[in-house]
N, C-alpha and C positions, 0 to 999 in steps of 0.2 A: 539750088535749094532741094531739088529731088534727090541729088546725090547725098546731101547732108542727112536727109531723113533715112536713106538706105544705110548709111554708115552707122547712124544711131541704132537702127533696128538690128543691124549685125552685131553691134556691141552688146545689146540687150540679150540677144539669143546666146552669145558666147558666155555672158555672165551667168545666165540661167543654167547652162550646161556645166559650168565650173562648180556652181553651188550644188547641183545634183551629184556630181562626182564626189564632192566633199561628204555629202550625206551617205552615199554608198560606201565610201572608204571608212567613215566613222562607224557605220552599222557593222561592216565587216570586222573592224577592229574590236568593237564591243562584243560581237558574237564570239570572236576568238577568246576575248578576255573571260566571258561567261563560261566558255568551255573549259578554260584553264582553272577557273574558280571551282566549278563543279567537279573537276578531277581531283582537286585538293581537299575540299570539304567532304567529310563522310556523313552522308544522310542515312546511315544504317539505323537499325532498330535500337531504341533506348530502353535498356533493361531496368526493372525496378530494383531498388536498393534500400537498406535500412542501416541506421547508425545507432550505436549504444556503447557508452563507456562502461567497461566491466566494473562490477561491484566487488570489492575485496573482503569487506567485513560486514556483518550484520549482528545486531545485539539480540541476545536471548530475550524473549517476550516482546520483541519488536517485529517489524515486517521488512521483507525485501521488496522494494518498490522501484522498478526500473524506468528510467526516462529514455524514450525511443523516438527517433526521427525517421519518418518513412517518405521516400520519394517513389511515387507510383510508376515513374517512367511513362510507358505507353499503356499502362494498366488503367482500367476504369474503376476498380474497387480493390480494397485490401482489408484483411482481417489479421489480428495478432493473437498468438498463443504463447503464454508463459508456461514452460514445462519445467518442473522442479522435482527433486527427490531429496529426502532427508536421510543422511547417513547411508546413502546408496540403497535406499528402500524403493518402494513402489513410485513410479512416475505419476505425478498429479498435473493436470492441465487446467489453466485458467484462460478463458477465451475472451477477447475484446473485439467486438464487431464494429463496423462502420467507422474505422479510423479515417482521419482527414489527411489528404495529400499535403506533403510539405509542411506539416505541423508536428510539434512535439506531442506525445501522449505518454501516459503512465500506465503500467500494468504491474500488479504485485500480488504477493501471497496474502491470504486472509489473516486477520488479527488472531493471535493465539496459536498459529501454526508452528512457530519456532519457539522452542522452550529450552530450559537448561539441560534437558536430556539430550539435546542435539549438539554434536561437535562440528558438523559441517552441513551445508546445504549446497546441492549442485543444481545449476539452472542453465537454461538457454531460452532465447526468444525466437520464435518462428513466425514470420509474416508470409501470408499466402495471398498472392495477387492474381487477378483474372485479366487476361489479355485476349480478347476475342475468343473466349471459351477455353483458352489454354491456361493451365495453372503454373505459376512460377512461385517457388519457395525460396526464401532467403533467411539466413540465420544471423544472430548477433548474440554476444560480442564477437569480434573477429576470431577469437579462439574456438568458437563453437561451430558445430556442423551437424549434419543429420546423424552422425555417429558419436558426437562428442558433446559432453556437458562441461561447464566450467565450475570450479570449486570455490566456495566462499566460506571463510572461517566464521563460525558462530562464537561471539564473544560473551562468555558467561560472567567474567569478572573484569572490571576495569582496574588496572594497576600500573604503577610506575614509581620511580624514585623522584622525590622533590625535596629541594633544600628549603625548609620552612623559614630559615632566617632571611633568605633572599626572596622567597616566594616563587611560584611557577604554576604550570598547568599540565594536565594530561588531557589529550583529546582523542576520541575514537569515533570513526564514522559509523552511524547507526544502521546504514543499509537502505535508507529511504532517500532517493534522489529528488523527490518533489520538494524537499525541505531546503535545498541549495545550501547556503552558508549556515543555516540553522540545523543542518543534518548531523552535527557533531555533538556528542556528549562531552561536556567539558567539566573537569574537576579543577577548580581554581583555588589555589592556596595563596592567601595574601602574605605580604612580607611580615615576618615576625610571628606567624601563627604558632610556630614551635621552633625549637633550636636544632640546627643541623640537618643533614640529609637522611631521609627515612623513606621506606616503602609505604606508599599510600594505596589502599585497596577499597574499592566500592563493589560490593557483592549484591547480586539480585537474589532475594530470598523467596521461598515458595509460598509463604502464607499470603494468599491473595483472594481467597474465595469466602472468607467468613463474613457474616453480616449480623446486624442486630437492629433493634428498633421496633416500632409498632406497625400495624397494617396501614397507617397513614404516612409514616415517615420511615424510610429505610436507610441505614448507614452501612455501606459496604467498603471493605478494604480493597483498594484498586491497585496498590503497589506497595511493596516492602523492600527496603534496601538496608545494608549495613555499611558503616564507614569505620575503617580500622587503619591506624598508622603504627607500623612496627616500631616498638621501642618508645612510643609516646603514650602517656596516660591522660593528658588533658590538653585543651587548646587555649591559646591566648586570645584568639579571635576566630570568628566563624569561617568555615570553608564553604564556598559556593559550588553547588552541583547543578549543572544546567542540562536541560533537554533529555532527562531520563524518560524512557518509554513507559507508559502506563501498562501494567500487566492485564488489566481488564478495561475494555472500552467504556467511555463515559460520556454522557451529555448532561450531567448534573450541573447545577448552577452554584452549589455551595460545597466547599472543600475545607478540610482541616488536616493538620499535621500532628502526629503522635510520636512520642519517644518512649522506648522501652526502658523502664527503670526497674531492674530486677525482673520479676515475673509480671509486673503490672505495666499497662500502657497508659501514659499520661499525655494530656493535650499540651502542645507547645504553644504558649501564649505569645502573641506578637511575632509569630513565625513568618519569615520571608518566604512564603509559598505562593507560586503562581502555576496555574494549569492552563495549557493551550489545548482546547478541545478540538481545534482544527487538525493539529498534528498529533494529538493524543500523547503529549509529553508534559513533563512538569519540571520546575526548578525550585530549589529551596536552599536555605543557608543552614548548615549544621553547626551548632554551637558546642556540641559534645560528640565524642566518639561513641559508637554503638548503633543500634537499629532504629530505623524510622519507618513509618508507614503513612500513606495518604488515604484519607477517608472521604468518600462522597456521601452527601446527604441528599436524598431524593424524596420529594413529596409525592405520594402515590395516590392514584385514583383507580377506579375499576379498569380503565383502559391500559394502565401500566402493566397489569398482569396478563393481558391478552397477548396471544402470539403475534409477532410482527409479520411472520410469513404464514398467511392463511391458506396458501396452496403449496403443497409439497409433492414433488414427482418422485416416485419410488426409485426409478433408475438413477437418480442423482444423489441419493442418500450416501454419505460417506463421512470422513473425519471432519471436513470443513463445511458439511451440509448435513447435520445430524437428523433433522426432521423438524417438527413443530416445537419451537423454543418458548417456554413460559418463564418469564423473568421475575425476580424478587420474591420467589416463594421460599419460605423458611421451613425447617424441620417441623413436621406436624401438619403442614398444609398438604392438600391432596388435589389431584386432577382425576376426574372420571370421564371416560369417553363412551358415548352412546351412538348407535346407528339411528337412522331417521324413524325407525319403528319403536325406539325407546329401549332397545336391548343393550345392556352394558357389555362392552367388548374389552375394556381395559381400565384398570385403576392404578394410578401412579402416586406413591407417597414421596413427597419431597424430602431429600436427605440433607438439605442445607447448601448443596452446591448450586451454582447459578450459571446457566439456566437449567430448569427442569425440562426434560425432553420427552416427547412422545415420538417414537421412531416409526410409527405406522403399523406396529405389530399388535396382535391381540394378546390377552393374558396367557394363552397357550403357546405363544411364540410364532404363530402363523401370521402371515401378512394380512392386514385388513383388505377387503375388496375395494376396488376403485369407486369413489363416491363421496358424498357429503356426510360429515359427522358432527355431532354436538359435543362440546366439552363443557364441563361444569367444575369450577374451581371453588374449593372450600378452604377458608383460612381458619387456622386454629384459634385466632382471636375472635371468631364469631362473625355475625352479620350475615346478610343474604349471600347466597352463592352467586358467583360471576359466571355467566353462560354466554356461549357464542357458537359459531359454526366454522368448520374448516373443511377443505377439500383435499382428499388423498387421491392422487392420480397415478395410474399405471401407465 
């Protein structure tokens, strides 16, 4: 019996040794495998990167608005700068701070920057990333660099040949990537609208700043276009023009369409007009060839005339940031600027253009000192003056 126990004990010991060897061999094998994996996988620094699909066209009176995707890599933060120049002029920068990692964001030119006077706009997007105190700069689209801009054609006129018997469309990308599928201006000719193939032209006209109405209600022209078809004098059915950019930004709630009959503008009754205030575009059906304009009707209060930007920094004043902007003033209205001691430093007479701007200068052309100023608006229609304060900062 004692020999049996000894044999059993010997077997147990040998089994334990075998298991231990297996673990040792397995560990050695896994260690070698790990070494092999680490030699294959590259754990090097992940650099930040940005992606943006190049914009090829932008409409006059519209905006260039770029969709950008940023991957911070090992960076902790990132900022974006849109650099652009019109017709190879001065470079203007638009900065967007606090962009979110691995999310799309949009950065674009201000409304009113691109006009019919421009034939091209050049741009590039620069993202600056911070990695442990070191700055990394990346450019988009892929054609751009620290030395290179990309060129975009400004479309002043939408035109193309369409067979009116069969119907058809012209489409042009407006330059705003935030609109996705709705970013195309479309001229849609229905079947039978006219006979044969002819050149269709939609032109953006410049009459966009005139206004009328009382001190309580203001009617402003916010866009004017013309429709012409070469060799055609009248339409058999309306032509639909979709997603035209508004020349002047609006947040009004009431709109109307007018048609130019000779020298007079007449309201188009039952017009198929819709205005998208989010994207600042409009769609309408043209029953006749000629010129059309969109009118906004705004109910005004004292606050409507006050400047939206109550603080203006002198160093930022430029084409896209002219100063204190007073809207809806008509010819004959005026703004007087006083310092806090009551001394008049500037009087501005509205000329009918909108907005009326105080650029921070005195009547003698010198810059006003940094500080708080009182404005007083007087309307030609009478009533109490509208007063308030603004801050001009150096």
